[in-house]
C-alpha positions in Angstrom: 0.0 0.0 0.0 1.5 3.3 -1.1 -0.6 5.7 0.9 0.6 6.3 4.5 -0.6 8.1 7.6 -0.2 11.9 7.2 -0.5 12.0 3.4 -2.7 14.6 1.9 -5.2 12.8 -0.4 -8.2 13.5 -2.6 -11.3 11.2 -2.7 -11.8 10.0 -6.3 -14.8 7.7 -5.9 -17.9 7.5 -3.8 -20.3 9.9 -2.2 -17.4 12.2 -1.0 -15.8 12.4 -4.5 -13.6 15.6 -4.7 -13.1 16.1 -1.0 -9.5 16.6 0.2 -8.1 15.6 3.6 -5.3 14.1 5.6 -5.0 10.4 6.2 -5.5 10.0 10.0 -5.1 6.2 10.1 -4.0 3.5 7.7 -4.9 -0.2 7.8 -2.4 -1.9 5.4 -3.6 -5.4 6.0 -7.2 -4.5 5.2 -6.1 -2.0 2.5 -8.2 0.8 4.0 -7.5 4.4 5.2 -9.4 6.9 7.3 -9.5 10.4 5.8 -10.5 13.3 8.0 -13.8 14.8 6.9 -14.6 12.1 4.4 -17.0 9.0 4.7 -18.5 10.5 7.9 -21.2 8.5 9.7 -23.3 9.3 12.7 -22.6 7.2 15.8 -24.9 7.0 18.8 -22.9 7.0 22.0 -24.3 5.9 25.3 -23.8 7.9 28.5 -20.7 6.6 30.3 -21.8 8.0 33.8 -25.1 8.8 35.4 -24.6 12.5 35.2 -23.6 12.4 31.5 -26.0 12.4 28.5 -25.9 10.2 25.5 -25.1 11.9 22.2 -24.8 11.5 18.5 -21.3 12.1 17.2 -19.8 12.2 13.6 -17.1 9.6 13.0 -14.9 9.3 9.9 -15.0 5.6 8.8 -12.4 3.7 6.8 -12.6 3.6 3.0 -10.8 1.5 0.5 -7.4 2.8 -0.6 -8.4 2.6 -4.2 -10.9 5.4 -3.7 -8.2 7.9 -2.8 -5.1 9.4 -4.5 -2.2 11.4 -3.1 -2.1 15.1 -3.8 1.1 16.2 -5.5 2.9 18.8 -3.3 4.3 20.7 -6.2 1.2 21.1 -8.5 -1.7 20.4 -6.1 -3.2 17.8 -8.5 -3.8 14.1 -7.8 -0.9 11.8 -8.7 0.3 8.3 -8.4 3.2 7.3 -6.1 6.5 5.9 -7.2 9.8 5.1 -5.5 13.3 6.3 -6.2 16.6 5.4 -4.6 18.7 8.3 -3.3 22.0 7.1 -1.9 21.0 4.2 0.3 17.4 5.4 1.0 14.2 4.5 -0.8 12.2 7.7 -1.2 8.5 8.2 -2.3 8.0 10.5 -5.2 5.0 11.9 -7.2 4.9 10.3 -10.7 3.8 13.4 -12.5 6.2 16.1 -11.1 8.9 14.0 -9.5 8.5 15.9 -6.2 9.3 14.1 -3.0 6.2 13.2 -1.0 
């Protein structure tokens, strides 16, 4: 999986198509990511103590990694991710501009 936690991504499919956000959590085994502000569901939460009330909160749910693309830091458009070896390090780069991600 080429998308990591902290990447700026754009949603390319689904009800939130076009939304931009940051990857909050990545699940590489399940090939899913949580993007802040995208795929938001309502969750009913019970009261934890007697003096506290129950509430309805908005929670960003995981979406499949194929529904998001990384935003190129140079151009601001969506791009694919590639790898390049600099010295003895493997570095992630944007395919379109060659900028380091």
